[in-house]
DRENLOSE-356844 format. One record per residue: y, z, x of N, C-alpha, C in turn; residue in three letters; residue number from 1. Coordinates in Angstrom, 3 decimals. Example, Ala and Ser with C-alpha at 12.3 -4.5 7.8 and 13.67 -1.06 7.14 Angstrom:
<pts>
(pt (-5.690; 7.800; 13.190); (-4.500; 7.800; 12.300); (-3.300; 7.800; 13.200); 'ALA'; 1)
(pt (-2.250; 7.080; 12.850); (-1.060; 7.140; 13.670); (0.030; 7.870; 12.900); 'SER'; 2)
</pts>
This chain:
<pts>
(pt (-1.169; 0.000; 0.849); (0.000; 0.000; 0.000); (1.237; 0.000; 0.898); 'UNK'; 1)
(pt (2.305; -0.583; 0.394); (3.569; -0.622; 1.125); (4.694; -0.150; 0.217); 'UNK'; 2)
(pt (5.819; 0.134; 0.813); (6.994; 0.553; 0.058); (7.379; -0.506; -0.969); 'UNK'; 3)
(pt (7.236; -1.770; -0.614); (7.604; -2.865; -1.511); (6.769; -2.884; -2.789); 'UNK'; 4)
(pt (5.591; -2.303; -2.749); (4.704; -2.287; -3.913); (5.029; -1.170; -4.895); 'UNK'; 5)
(pt (5.919; -0.288; -4.530); (6.277; 0.830; -5.398); (7.374; 0.428; -6.363); 'UNK'; 6)
(pt (7.321; 0.995; -7.572); (8.404; 0.836; -8.529); (9.586; 1.673; -8.040); 'UNK'; 7)
(pt (10.765; 1.399; -8.577); (11.972; 2.101; -8.111); (11.846; 3.618; -8.252); 'UNK'; 8)
(pt (11.330; 4.098; -9.371); (11.216; 5.557; -9.540); (10.187; 6.141; -8.567); 'UNK'; 9)
(pt (9.173; 5.375; -8.205); (8.187; 5.838; -7.227); (8.800; 5.890; -5.834); 'UNK'; 10)
(pt (9.626; 4.898; -5.522); (10.317; 4.893; -4.226); (11.226; 6.111; -4.088); 'UNK'; 11)
(pt (11.959; 6.423; -5.147); (12.863; 7.574; -5.092); (12.095; 8.884; -4.959); 'UNK'; 12)
(pt (10.992; 9.002; -5.666); (10.168; 10.208; -5.539); (9.653; 10.332; -4.109); 'UNK'; 13)
(pt (9.185; 9.227; -3.550); (8.705; 9.221; -2.164); (9.801; 9.684; -1.210); 'UNK'; 14)
(pt (10.980; 9.090; -1.337); (12.079; 9.432; -0.435); (12.515; 10.883; -0.617); 'UNK'; 15)
(pt (12.549; 11.348; -1.852); (12.919; 12.739; -2.098); (11.921; 13.707; -1.480); 'UNK'; 16)
(pt (10.648; 13.395; -1.623); (9.608; 14.234; -1.026); (9.664; 14.189; 0.498); 'UNK'; 17)
(pt (9.902; 13.024; 1.049); (9.999; 12.886; 2.497); (11.181; 13.681; 3.040); 'UNK'; 18)
(pt (12.317; 13.595; 2.367); (13.490; 14.365; 2.785); (13.180; 15.870; 2.755); 'UNK'; 19)
(pt (12.531; 16.308; 1.687); (12.196; 17.725; 1.578); (11.218; 18.140; 2.670); 'UNK'; 20)
(pt (10.231; 17.310; 2.917); (9.229; 17.639; 3.931); (9.864; 17.873; 5.301); 'UNK'; 21)
(pt (10.796; 17.026; 5.701); (11.380; 17.186; 7.035); (12.407; 18.316; 7.085); 'UNK'; 22)
(pt (12.860; 18.794; 5.924); (13.832; 19.878; 5.898); (13.214; 21.242; 5.632); 'UNK'; 23)
(pt (12.038; 21.264; 5.012); (11.483; 22.514; 4.498); (11.198; 23.547; 5.589); 'UNK'; 24)
(pt (10.878; 23.114; 6.780); (10.583; 24.085; 7.847); (11.823; 24.472; 8.654); 'UNK'; 25)
(pt (12.975; 23.921; 8.280); (14.228; 24.300; 8.924); (14.507; 23.622; 10.246); 'UNK'; 26)
(pt (13.660; 22.675; 10.637); (13.909; 21.956; 11.895); (13.465; 20.505; 11.744); 'UNK'; 27)
(pt (14.115; 19.664; 12.490); (13.790; 18.239; 12.512); (13.448; 17.904; 13.955); 'UNK'; 28)
(pt (12.170; 18.022; 14.273); (11.712; 17.902; 15.660); (11.793; 16.461; 16.161); 'UNK'; 29)
(pt (11.739; 16.321; 17.471); (11.753; 14.974; 18.058); (10.517; 14.186; 17.640); 'UNK'; 30)
(pt (9.400; 14.866; 17.425); (8.195; 14.191; 16.946); (8.389; 13.660; 15.530); 'UNK'; 31)
(pt (9.050; 14.454; 14.687); (9.351; 13.995; 13.326); (10.341; 12.839; 13.346); 'UNK'; 32)
(pt (11.336; 12.931; 14.210); (12.302; 11.839; 14.343); (11.575; 10.545; 14.705); 'UNK'; 33)
(pt (10.678; 10.620; 15.666); (9.926; 9.437; 16.090); (9.047; 8.909; 14.955); 'UNK'; 34)
(pt (8.393; 9.811; 14.229); (7.527; 9.390; 13.118); (8.342; 8.747; 11.999); 'UNK'; 35)
(pt (9.480; 9.324; 11.669); (10.347; 8.763; 10.616); (10.911; 7.421; 11.056); 'UNK'; 36)
(pt (11.329; 7.326; 12.300); (11.861; 6.059; 12.817); (10.799; 4.963; 12.758); 'UNK'; 37)
(pt (9.577; 5.296; 13.153); (8.479; 4.334; 13.080); (8.186; 3.925; 11.649); 'UNK'; 38)
(pt (8.203; 4.882; 10.756); (7.981; 4.606; 9.341); (9.069; 3.688; 8.796); 'UNK'; 39)
(pt (10.310; 3.954; 9.160); (11.421; 3.122; 8.696); (11.272; 1.687; 9.188); 'UNK'; 40)
(pt (10.907; 1.519; 10.444); (10.712; 0.172; 10.985); (9.578; -0.549; 10.272); 'UNK'; 41)
(pt (8.500; 0.171; 10.044); (7.328; -0.402; 9.373); (7.665; -0.836; 7.943); 'UNK'; 42)
(pt (8.496; -0.074; 7.264); (8.801; -0.327; 5.857); (10.025; -1.207; 5.658); 'UNK'; 43)
(pt (10.768; -1.428; 6.713); (12.019; -2.173; 6.607); (13.176; -1.197; 6.664); 'UNK'; 44)
(pt (13.810; -1.104; 7.809); (14.820; -0.065; 8.060); (15.942; -0.040; 7.034); 'UNK'; 45)
(pt (16.463; -1.204; 6.684); (17.582; -1.245; 5.740); (17.226; -0.619; 4.409); 'UNK'; 46)
(pt (16.116; -1.063; 3.829); (15.705; -0.532; 2.532); (15.333; 0.940; 2.644); 'UNK'; 47)
(pt (14.643; 1.300; 3.717); (14.211; 2.678; 3.896); (15.403; 3.634; 3.921); 'UNK'; 48)
(pt (16.410; 3.348; 4.736); (17.539; 4.268; 4.864); (18.421; 4.248; 3.625); 'UNK'; 49)
(pt (18.518; 3.119; 2.952); (19.239; 3.080; 1.677); (18.546; 3.981; 0.667); 'UNK'; 50)
(pt (17.240; 3.886; 0.617); (16.445; 4.705; -0.285); (16.607; 6.192; 0.035); 'UNK'; 51)
(pt (16.630; 6.529; 1.301); (16.802; 7.936; 1.691); (18.174; 8.456; 1.245); 'UNK'; 52)
(pt (19.213; 7.624; 1.350); (20.546; 8.029; 0.888); (20.562; 8.193; -0.633); 'UNK'; 53)
(pt (19.916; 7.281; -1.351); (19.838; 7.389; -2.807); (19.121; 8.675; -3.209); 'UNK'; 54)
(pt (18.037; 8.981; -2.527); (17.277; 10.196; -2.835); (18.117; 11.441; -2.586); 'UNK'; 55)
(pt (18.964; 11.407; -1.581); (19.830; 12.552; -1.289); (20.728; 12.851; -2.489); 'UNK'; 56)
(pt (21.204; 11.812; -3.142); (22.085; 11.978; -4.301); (21.269; 12.284; -5.561); 'UNK'; 57)
(pt (20.233; 11.483; -5.797); (19.447; 11.588; -7.024); (18.559; 12.832; -7.066); 'UNK'; 58)
(pt (18.121; 13.305; -5.915); (17.194; 14.437; -5.847); (17.877; 15.644; -5.216); 'UNK'; 59)
(pt (19.084; 15.915; -5.641); (19.864; 17.003; -5.053); (19.338; 18.387; -5.439); 'UNK'; 60)
(pt (18.551; 18.452; -6.504); (18.020; 19.739; -6.936); (16.491; 19.691; -6.969); 'UNK'; 61)
(pt (15.898; 20.864; -6.908); (14.444; 20.964; -6.997); (13.953; 20.431; -8.337); 'UNK'; 62)
(pt (14.695; 20.724; -9.402); (14.299; 20.244; -10.731); (14.283; 18.724; -10.790); 'UNK'; 63)
(pt (15.257; 18.084; -10.174); (15.297; 16.620; -10.162); (14.113; 16.057; -9.395); 'UNK'; 64)
(pt (13.768; 16.682; -8.291); (12.626; 16.221; -7.505); (11.323; 16.427; -8.277); 'UNK'; 65)
(pt (11.175; 17.577; -8.915); (9.962; 17.829; -9.709); (9.828; 16.816; -10.843); 'UNK'; 66)
(pt (10.929; 16.492; -11.480); (10.892; 15.498; -12.556); (10.478; 14.137; -12.011); 'UNK'; 67)
(pt (11.001; 13.776; -10.851); (10.649; 12.490; -10.226); (9.167; 12.457; -9.863); 'UNK'; 68)
(pt (8.665; 13.548; -9.333); (7.241; 13.636; -8.986); (6.393; 13.465; -10.244); 'UNK'; 69)
(pt (6.814; 14.050; -11.342); (6.086; 13.946; -12.595); (6.041; 12.533; -13.169); 'UNK'; 70)
(pt (7.025; 11.714; -12.809); (7.060; 10.333; -13.309); (6.141; 9.385; -12.536); 'UNK'; 71)
(pt (5.649; 9.827; -11.387); (4.736; 8.982; -10.603); (3.350; 9.103; -11.230); 'UNK'; 72)
(pt (2.888; 8.044; -11.862); (1.641; 8.086; -12.616); (0.481; 7.340; -11.957); 'UNK'; 73)
(pt (0.777; 6.323; -11.160); (-0.304; 5.525; -10.580); (-1.012; 6.310; -9.473); 'UNK'; 74)
(pt (-2.327; 6.439; -9.622); (-3.128; 7.219; -8.664); (-3.010; 6.681; -7.248); 'UNK'; 75)
(pt (-3.024; 5.363; -7.093); (-2.949; 4.793; -5.742); (-1.602; 5.068; -5.089); 'UNK'; 76)
(pt (-0.542; 5.158; -5.873); (0.786; 5.486; -5.332); (0.817; 6.956; -4.933); 'UNK'; 77)
(pt (0.284; 7.806; -5.778); (0.223; 9.232; -5.458); (-0.522; 9.460; -4.147); 'UNK'; 78)
(pt (-1.663; 8.822; -4.009); (-2.471; 8.977; -2.799); (-1.741; 8.444; -1.572); 'UNK'; 79)
(pt (-1.073; 7.312; -1.721); (-0.339; 6.715; -0.600); (0.798; 7.627; -0.162); 'UNK'; 80)
(pt (1.594; 8.093; -1.132); (2.716; 8.975; -0.804); (2.206; 10.236; -0.096); 'UNK'; 81)
(pt (1.178; 10.837; -0.637); (0.641; 12.058; -0.045); (0.164; 11.799; 1.385); 'UNK'; 82)
(pt (-0.533; 10.702; 1.607); (-1.048; 10.428; 2.950); (0.081; 10.158; 3.941); 'UNK'; 83)
(pt (1.134; 9.483; 3.511); (2.278; 9.250; 4.400); (2.938; 10.581; 4.751); 'UNK'; 84)
(pt (3.105; 11.446; 3.757); (3.711; 12.755; 4.015); (2.868; 13.570; 4.984); 'UNK'; 85)
(pt (1.563; 13.558; 4.809); (0.686; 14.277; 5.736); (0.860; 13.716; 7.144); 'UNK'; 86)
(pt (0.917; 12.394; 7.258); (1.099; 11.765; 8.564); (2.384; 12.201; 9.250); 'UNK'; 87)
(pt (3.455; 12.341; 8.493); (4.721; 12.808; 9.067); (4.610; 14.281; 9.437); 'UNK'; 88)
(pt (4.002; 15.068; 8.571); (3.887; 16.513; 8.825); (3.085; 16.814; 10.073); 'UNK'; 89)
(pt (2.024; 16.069; 10.320); (1.190; 16.358; 11.490); (1.851; 15.924; 12.794); 'UNK'; 90)
(pt (2.932; 15.187; 12.718); (3.608; 14.719; 13.927); (3.983; 15.871; 14.850); 'UNK'; 91)
(pt (4.365; 17.002; 14.258); (4.712; 18.166; 15.085); (3.911; 19.401; 14.680); 'UNK'; 92)
(pt (2.835; 19.181; 13.971); (1.999; 20.287; 13.509); (2.474; 20.768; 12.151); 'UNK'; 93)
(pt (1.554; 20.896; 11.229); (1.915; 21.322; 9.876); (2.140; 22.825; 9.871); 'UNK'; 94)
(pt (3.360; 23.229; 9.533); (3.615; 24.664; 9.451); (3.372; 25.141; 8.014); 'UNK'; 95)
(pt (3.529; 26.416; 7.784); (3.201; 27.028; 6.494); (4.005; 26.431; 5.342); 'UNK'; 96)
(pt (5.298; 26.221; 5.541); (6.130; 25.696; 4.456); (5.770; 24.245; 4.119); 'UNK'; 97)
(pt (5.467; 23.462; 5.136); (5.035; 22.083; 4.894); (3.685; 22.073; 4.190); 'UNK'; 98)
(pt (2.802; 22.962; 4.612); (1.484; 23.070; 3.988); (1.617; 23.438; 2.509); 'UNK'; 99)
(pt (2.510; 24.354; 2.202); (2.744; 24.749; 0.811); (3.235; 23.563; -0.011); 'UNK'; 100)
(pt (4.157; 22.784; 0.537); (4.654; 21.604; -0.165); (3.529; 20.602; -0.413); 'UNK'; 101)
(pt (2.734; 20.341; 0.598); (1.641; 19.374; 0.458); (0.592; 19.861; -0.538); 'UNK'; 102)
(pt (0.315; 21.159; -0.539); (-0.636; 21.708; -1.515); (-0.067; 21.647; -2.935); 'UNK'; 103)
(pt (1.221; 21.948; -3.073); (1.857; 21.839; -4.388); (1.752; 20.407; -4.908); 'UNK'; 104)
(pt (2.038; 19.450; -4.047); (1.974; 18.047; -4.444); (0.547; 17.649; -4.814); 'UNK'; 105)
(pt (-0.416; 18.081; -4.023); (-1.830; 17.803; -4.331); (-2.204; 18.356; -5.698); 'UNK'; 106)
(pt (-1.750; 19.537; -5.979); (-2.040; 20.169; -7.264); (-1.348; 19.438; -8.404); 'UNK'; 107)
(pt (-0.066; 19.124; -8.213); (0.704; 18.444; -9.256); (0.102; 17.086; -9.605); 'UNK'; 108)
(pt (-0.455; 16.429; -8.615); (-1.013; 15.083; -8.807); (-2.538; 15.062; -8.895); 'UNK'; 109)
(pt (-3.159; 16.215; -8.931); (-4.623; 16.301; -9.017); (-5.316; 15.480; -7.948); 'UNK'; 110)
(pt (-4.864; 15.656; -6.711); (-5.469; 14.915; -5.592); (-6.584; 15.719; -4.972); 'UNK'; 111)
</pts>
């Protein structure tokens, strides 16, 4: 699956979750920077960073992010988003807060 295959609401949920994942532990490590940069290049840097800016505005609250997560219905999209997030999290080792987020997402999406 690729970013281009996602619907707009799925893209925003992905970007909102990705933003939260890199912020939740309170640090943005050089390993995470490298992983995000690689992901952006792979997905198309222009669209990726535009999407991240949109998510910053659209997903400014936890409630908005939870609502966006709830709108993602396709199982293959849920699995893809979760696997990408895990890949970013392991870049510098999954800490407790990242693990909690990933477990919450797994539970919310029945993964």
